[in-house]
C-alpha positions as CSV (number, residue, x, y, z in Angstrom):
1,X,14.8,-18.9,18.0
2,X,11.9,-21.6,17.5
3,X,9.5,-19.6,19.5
4,X,10.1,-16.5,17.3
5,X,9.4,-18.5,14.2
6,X,6.7,-20.1,15.6
7,X,5.1,-17.0,16.6
8,X,5.6,-15.6,13.3
9,X,4.1,-18.4,11.8
10,X,1.1,-17.8,13.8
11,X,0.6,-14.4,13.3
12,X,1.3,-14.5,9.5
13,X,-1.6,-17.2,9.1
14,X,-4.0,-15.3,11.2
15,X,-3.3,-12.4,8.7
16,X,-3.9,-14.6,5.9
17,X,-7.1,-16.3,7.1
18,X,-8.5,-12.7,7.8
19,X,-7.6,-11.2,4.2
20,X,-9.4,-14.4,2.7
21,X,-12.5,-13.7,4.9
22,X,-12.4,-10.3,3.9
23,X,-11.9,-11.2,0.2
24,X,-14.6,-13.8,0.2
25,X,-17.5,-11.7,2.5
26,X,-16.3,-8.2,0.8
27,X,-15.2,-8.4,-2.4
28,X,-16.8,-11.8,-3.5
29,X,-19.6,-11.6,-0.9
30,X,-23.5,-12.2,-1.8
31,X,-24.8,-9.1,-3.7
32,X,-28.3,-8.3,-4.9
33,X,-28.7,-6.6,-8.3
34,X,-31.6,-4.7,-9.5
35,X,-32.4,-5.9,-13.1
36,X,-34.7,-3.7,-15.4
37,X,-36.4,-4.6,-18.4
38,X,-33.9,-5.4,-21.7
39,X,-30.9,-5.6,-19.6
40,X,-27.9,-7.5,-20.4
41,X,-25.7,-7.6,-17.6
42,X,-21.9,-9.0,-17.4
43,X,-20.8,-10.7,-14.4
44,X,-17.2,-11.6,-14.6
45,X,-15.5,-12.8,-11.2
46,X,-11.9,-13.8,-11.0
47,X,-12.0,-17.6,-11.6
48,X,-8.6,-18.1,-9.5
49,X,-10.8,-17.3,-6.6
50,X,-14.3,-18.0,-7.4
51,X,-15.3,-21.6,-8.2
52,X,-19.0,-21.2,-9.0
53,X,-21.9,-18.4,-9.2
54,X,-25.3,-19.0,-8.0
55,X,-28.4,-16.9,-9.2
56,X,-31.5,-16.9,-7.2
57,X,-34.7,-14.7,-7.9
58,X,-36.6,-14.5,-4.8
59,X,-39.7,-13.5,-6.5
60,X,-40.6,-16.8,-8.3
61,X,-43.6,-15.1,-9.8
62,X,-41.9,-12.9,-12.1
63,X,-40.7,-15.2,-14.9
64,X,-38.2,-13.9,-17.8
65,X,-34.7,-13.8,-16.3
66,X,-32.1,-15.7,-18.0
67,X,-28.5,-16.8,-17.1
68,X,-26.1,-17.6,-19.7
69,X,-22.2,-18.8,-19.3
70,X,-19.4,-18.2,-21.6
71,X,-15.8,-19.4,-21.5
72,X,-14.6,-15.9,-22.4
73,X,-16.3,-12.6,-22.8
74,X,-19.0,-12.6,-25.5
75,X,-19.1,-9.6,-28.0
76,X,-21.0,-6.4,-27.5
77,X,-22.5,-5.9,-30.7
78,X,-26.5,-6.8,-30.6
79,X,-28.7,-3.4,-30.8
80,X,-31.8,-3.5,-29.5
81,X,-34.3,-0.6,-29.1
82,X,-37.4,0.3,-27.6
83,X,-39.6,3.3,-26.3
84,X,-41.6,4.3,-23.7
85,X,-44.5,6.9,-23.2
86,X,-45.4,8.3,-19.5
87,X,-48.2,10.7,-18.7
88,X,-47.5,11.5,-14.9
89,X,-48.6,14.3,-12.4
90,X,-45.8,15.3,-10.1
91,X,-46.6,16.6,-6.9
92,X,-45.1,19.5,-5.2
93,X,-41.6,18.7,-3.9
94,X,-41.5,15.3,-5.4
95,X,-39.9,13.6,-7.9
96,X,-40.4,10.3,-10.1
97,X,-37.5,8.0,-11.4
98,X,-37.1,5.2,-13.9
99,X,-34.3,2.7,-14.0
100,X,-32.1,1.3,-16.8
101,X,-29.3,-0.9,-17.1
102,X,-27.2,0.2,-20.1
103,X,-24.1,-0.9,-21.5
104,X,-21.2,1.5,-23.1
105,X,-22.0,2.9,-26.2
106,X,-26.0,2.8,-25.7
107,X,-27.6,6.0,-26.0
108,X,-30.9,7.5,-24.5
109,X,-33.0,10.2,-26.2
110,X,-36.0,11.9,-24.1
111,X,-38.6,14.3,-25.3
112,X,-41.0,16.0,-22.8
113,X,-44.0,18.5,-22.6
114,X,-45.2,20.0,-19.7
115,X,-49.0,20.1,-20.1
116,X,-49.4,22.5,-16.9
117,X,-51.2,25.6,-17.8
118,X,-48.7,27.7,-15.9
119,X,-45.8,25.8,-17.3
120,X,-43.6,25.6,-14.1
121,X,-40.1,24.4,-14.8
122,X,-39.2,21.1,-13.6
123,X,-35.8,19.6,-12.9
124,X,-34.6,16.3,-14.9
125,X,-31.8,14.3,-14.5
126,X,-29.6,11.1,-15.9
127,X,-28.2,9.6,-12.9
128,X,-25.2,6.8,-12.9
129,X,-25.7,4.9,-10.0
130,X,-28.0,5.0,-6.7
131,X,-25.6,7.0,-4.8
132,X,-25.8,9.7,-7.7
133,X,-29.4,10.0,-7.8
134,X,-29.5,9.9,-3.7
135,X,-27.3,13.1,-3.7
136,X,-29.7,14.9,-6.5
137,X,-32.3,13.9,-4.1
138,X,-30.7,15.8,-1.4
139,X,-29.9,18.9,-3.2
140,X,-31.6,19.1,-6.9
141,X,-30.3,22.4,-7.6
142,X,-26.8,21.0,-7.2
143,X,-25.7,19.9,-11.0
144,X,-22.5,18.1,-10.4
145,X,-23.8,14.9,-8.9
146,X,-25.4,13.6,-12.0
147,X,-24.7,12.5,-15.7
148,X,-27.0,15.1,-17.1
149,X,-28.8,18.1,-15.3
150,X,-31.4,20.2,-16.7
151,X,-34.2,22.5,-15.9
152,X,-37.0,21.9,-18.5
153,X,-39.9,24.2,-19.7
154,X,-42.5,23.6,-22.1
155,X,-41.2,21.0,-24.7
156,X,-37.9,19.7,-25.7
157,X,-35.3,16.9,-26.5
158,X,-32.5,15.6,-24.5
159,X,-29.9,13.0,-25.4
160,X,-27.5,11.3,-23.5
161,X,-24.2,8.9,-24.6
162,X,-23.7,6.3,-22.1
163,X,-20.2,6.3,-21.1
164,X,-19.8,3.3,-18.9
165,X,-22.4,0.1,-18.1
166,X,-24.3,0.7,-15.2
167,X,-27.4,1.4,-13.7
168,X,-28.9,4.8,-14.9
169,X,-31.8,6.7,-13.4
170,X,-33.7,9.2,-15.4
171,X,-35.6,11.4,-12.5
172,X,-38.0,14.2,-12.9
173,X,-38.3,16.5,-10.0
174,X,-40.9,19.4,-8.9
175,X,-39.4,21.7,-6.8
176,X,-42.8,24.1,-7.7
177,X,-45.4,24.7,-5.1
178,X,-47.9,23.2,-7.2
179,X,-48.6,19.8,-9.1
180,X,-47.2,19.7,-12.5
181,X,-48.3,17.4,-15.3
182,X,-45.7,16.4,-17.8
183,X,-45.5,13.8,-20.7
184,X,-42.4,11.9,-21.1
185,X,-41.3,9.7,-24.4
186,X,-38.0,7.5,-23.6
187,X,-36.2,6.3,-26.9
188,X,-33.6,3.7,-25.9
189,X,-30.9,2.5,-28.7
190,X,-29.1,-0.1,-26.4
191,X,-26.1,-2.6,-27.1
192,X,-26.7,-6.1,-25.5
193,X,-23.9,-9.1,-25.3
194,X,-24.5,-11.9,-27.9
195,X,-25.7,-14.9,-26.2
196,X,-25.8,-17.5,-29.1
197,X,-22.6,-18.9,-28.2
198,X,-23.2,-19.6,-24.6
199,X,-22.3,-23.1,-23.4
200,X,-24.4,-22.9,-20.3
201,X,-28.1,-21.5,-20.3
202,X,-30.7,-21.5,-17.2
203,X,-34.0,-20.1,-16.5
204,X,-34.3,-18.1,-13.1
205,X,-38.1,-18.4,-13.2
206,X,-38.6,-22.0,-11.4
207,X,-34.9,-23.2,-9.8
208,X,-31.4,-21.4,-8.9
209,X,-29.0,-21.1,-11.5
210,X,-25.5,-22.9,-10.5
211,X,-22.4,-21.7,-12.9
212,X,-19.4,-23.7,-12.6
213,X,-16.2,-21.8,-13.6
214,X,-12.9,-23.0,-14.8
215,X,-10.0,-22.6,-13.1
216,X,-7.7,-19.9,-15.0
217,X,-10.4,-19.3,-17.7
218,X,-11.9,-16.0,-18.3
219,X,-15.0,-17.3,-17.3
220,X,-18.2,-14.7,-17.5
221,X,-21.8,-15.1,-17.0
222,X,-24.4,-12.6,-18.7
223,X,-28.0,-12.0,-16.8
224,X,-30.7,-10.7,-19.4
225,X,-34.1,-9.7,-19.0
226,X,-37.0,-9.5,-21.5
227,X,-38.9,-6.2,-22.3
228,X,-41.3,-4.3,-20.1
229,X,-44.6,-6.0,-19.3
230,X,-47.3,-3.1,-19.6
231,X,-49.8,-4.9,-17.4
232,X,-47.2,-5.5,-14.5
233,X,-47.2,-2.5,-11.9
234,X,-43.5,-3.4,-11.1
235,X,-41.1,-4.5,-14.0
236,X,-37.9,-4.5,-11.8
237,X,-36.2,-7.9,-11.0
238,X,-34.0,-8.5,-7.9
239,X,-31.4,-11.1,-8.2
240,X,-29.3,-12.2,-5.5
241,X,-25.7,-13.6,-6.6
242,X,-23.6,-15.7,-4.4
243,X,-19.7,-16.9,-5.2
244,X,-18.4,-20.0,-4.4
245,X,-14.9,-19.7,-3.1
246,X,-12.2,-22.0,-4.6
247,X,-10.5,-23.2,-1.5
248,X,-7.4,-24.8,-3.0
249,X,-6.5,-21.4,-4.4
250,X,-6.5,-19.7,-0.9
251,X,-4.6,-22.6,1.0
252,X,-2.1,-22.6,-1.8
253,X,-1.5,-19.0,-1.9
254,X,-1.3,-19.1,1.7
255,X,1.4,-21.3,1.9
256,X,3.5,-19.7,-0.7
257,X,3.1,-16.4,1.1
258,X,4.3,-18.2,4.3
259,X,7.2,-19.5,2.6
260,X,8.2,-16.3,1.3
261,X,7.8,-14.3,4.8
262,X,10.0,-17.4,6.4
263,X,12.5,-16.8,3.8
264,X,12.5,-13.2,4.6
265,X,12.8,-13.7,8.2
266,X,15.4,-16.0,7.9
267,X,17.6,-13.6,5.3
268,X,17.0,-10.7,8.0
269,X,18.3,-13.0,10.7
270,X,21.6,-13.4,8.8
271,X,22.0,-10.0,8.4
272,X,21.2,-9.0,11.8
273,X,23.9,-11.7,12.7
274,X,26.8,-10.5,10.7
275,X,25.6,-6.8,11.8
276,X,26.5,-8.2,15.6
277,X,30.0,-9.9,14.8
278,X,31.0,-6.5,13.0
279,X,29.6,-4.5,15.9
280,X,31.6,-7.0,18.4
281,X,34.8,-6.6,16.0
282,X,34.6,-3.1,16.4
283,X,34.4,-3.5,19.9
284,X,37.3,-5.2,20.4
285,X,39.7,-3.2,18.3
286,X,42.1,-0.9,20.0
287,X,41.2,2.8,20.5
288,X,44.6,3.7,18.8
289,X,45.8,2.1,15.7
290,X,48.7,-0.5,15.8
291,X,52.0,1.3,14.8
292,X,55.1,-0.2,13.9
293,X,57.9,1.0,16.4
294,X,61.4,-0.2,15.9
295,X,63.1,-0.4,19.1
296,X,66.4,0.2,17.7
297,X,66.9,2.9,15.2
298,X,69.7,5.2,13.5
299,X,70.3,8.9,14.7
300,X,68.2,10.7,17.2
301,X,65.8,13.4,16.7
302,X,62.6,14.8,19.0
303,X,59.4,16.3,18.6
304,X,57.8,19.5,20.5
305,X,54.5,20.6,20.7
306,X,55.2,23.8,22.0
307,X,56.7,27.0,20.0
308,X,58.9,27.8,23.3
309,X,62.5,27.8,22.0
310,X,64.1,28.0,25.8
311,X,66.4,25.5,26.8
312,X,65.3,22.7,29.3
313,X,66.3,22.3,32.8
314,X,69.4,20.1,32.9
315,X,67.5,18.2,35.9
316,X,64.3,17.6,33.8
317,X,66.4,15.4,31.4
318,X,68.2,13.6,34.5
319,X,64.5,12.7,35.8
320,X,63.8,11.4,32.7
321,X,66.7,9.2,32.4
322,X,65.8,8.0,35.8
323,X,62.4,7.2,34.7
324,X,63.6,5.1,32.1
325,X,66.0,3.6,34.7
326,X,69.0,4.9,33.4
327,X,70.4,1.5,31.8
328,X,70.1,-0.2,28.9
329,X,67.4,-2.9,28.4
330,X,68.1,-6.4,27.6
331,X,66.3,-8.4,24.8
332,X,63.6,-9.3,27.6
333,X,62.7,-6.0,29.0
334,X,62.7,-4.4,25.2
335,X,59.9,-6.8,24.5
336,X,56.7,-5.0,24.4
337,X,54.9,-7.5,26.6
338,X,56.7,-6.2,29.6
339,X,54.3,-4.3,31.5
340,X,57.0,-2.1,33.3
341,X,57.5,-0.5,29.9
342,X,54.3,-0.4,28.3
343,X,52.3,2.8,28.0
344,X,49.8,3.5,30.9
345,X,47.2,4.8,28.5
346,X,47.0,2.2,25.5
347,X,49.0,-0.9,27.0
348,X,49.9,-1.4,23.6
349,X,53.3,0.5,22.9
350,X,56.4,1.0,24.8
351,X,57.2,4.2,26.8
352,X,59.2,6.3,24.1
353,X,58.6,10.0,25.5
354,X,58.8,12.1,28.5
355,X,57.3,15.5,29.4
356,X,58.8,18.9,29.9
357,X,59.0,20.4,32.2
358,X,58.1,17.8,35.0
359,X,60.2,15.2,33.2
360,X,57.7,12.0,33.8
361,X,57.7,9.2,31.0
362,X,54.5,7.2,31.3
363,X,53.4,6.7,27.8
364,X,53.7,6.2,24.4
365,X,54.6,9.1,22.1
366,X,51.0,9.0,20.1
367,X,49.4,9.2,23.5
368,X,51.6,11.4,25.0
369,X,50.8,14.0,22.2
370,X,47.2,13.1,22.5
371,X,47.5,13.9,26.1
372,X,48.8,17.4,25.2
373,X,46.3,18.5,22.5
374,X,43.6,17.3,25.1
375,X,44.1,17.8,28.6
376,X,47.7,19.7,28.7
377,X,48.6,18.5,32.1
378,X,50.8,15.6,32.9
379,X,48.8,12.1,34.0
380,X,51.2,11.8,36.8
381,X,51.9,14.9,38.6
382,X,49.0,17.1,36.6
383,X,51.7,19.7,36.1
384,X,51.0,22.0,32.9
385,X,52.8,20.5,29.9
386,X,55.0,22.5,27.9
387,X,56.5,20.0,25.2
388,X,56.6,16.3,24.8
389,X,60.0,14.8,24.0
390,X,60.3,11.5,22.1
391,X,63.2,9.2,23.1
392,X,64.9,7.3,20.4
393,X,67.1,4.5,21.1
394,X,70.5,3.7,19.2
């Protein structure tokens, strides 16, 4: 018993350790974020499992990123707008992309003008996430992998509402055999988080930012970036975000789960023990139900299994009387504990019947009728039975 409990505890503890490591390394492991200009990125961990958040920018030469800490999510109600103009040449079977991190409720307006003399068509998409963009690059003719898929000619405009806060890629692809020149104008109306009520402020330009979280509070962090620098060829920041585990939560959770498993195991053992006791009781019960037989009764009668109405041979009756020893029974012999007068089948009832035509009396009436129905032969001489007569004592 103790070995089984110890084995269960060890296996359960190993499972909890594995689940905790998976949670810390998988869901709350280190992640790398791509931050575009004018971004307002909300980081919302679970403070029950996470004790701190660490932000690090590997490229120290690009200052401007800010980290803000809040006790609860700030309102997403600050409107910012900006425009970008790009005059580019797109080689054959090539594409050009621009990254924007946009929050829910933002809007992107794109106006384009293809300046090539032949005015060859191009493909313009707005893809949510890098996975959607990669699917479009693999098959630019398939429209269902992106948020907005368009074949553009000459000049025109495209407008897109942002349904979810995420990274969005605006990409233009050239599926022609010639180079195409195009002018793109992006007009973005974005929503940002209000950082005026932050209790923690840190600049990533010169050091790490480590934000401590309060237990059981909806702590959040906002990572914001400045606008686009026209003098910089690359306006994308890469930020490493690491989560510090709250070990006490993992230990307490593991202890509670262990206690619950031990209680469930104990209840299961009690149920199994009761089931075993019930099975043992059913095994000890007699095959035939106990019946109340009075040794002395008023009157006499008989019961027959056969429809044969022929009279029995008097010698058969004499043989049955001889089987019962032909003499009255005293009080000791009438006892059901006397093995000389007990049924040879159930050993629980007195012999109170005999078989016709052989006349043997070896069983009680219940077992005799059952033998007649199933086997149909006398258990003593194996002779074919016709009737079973019950003997009544007066």
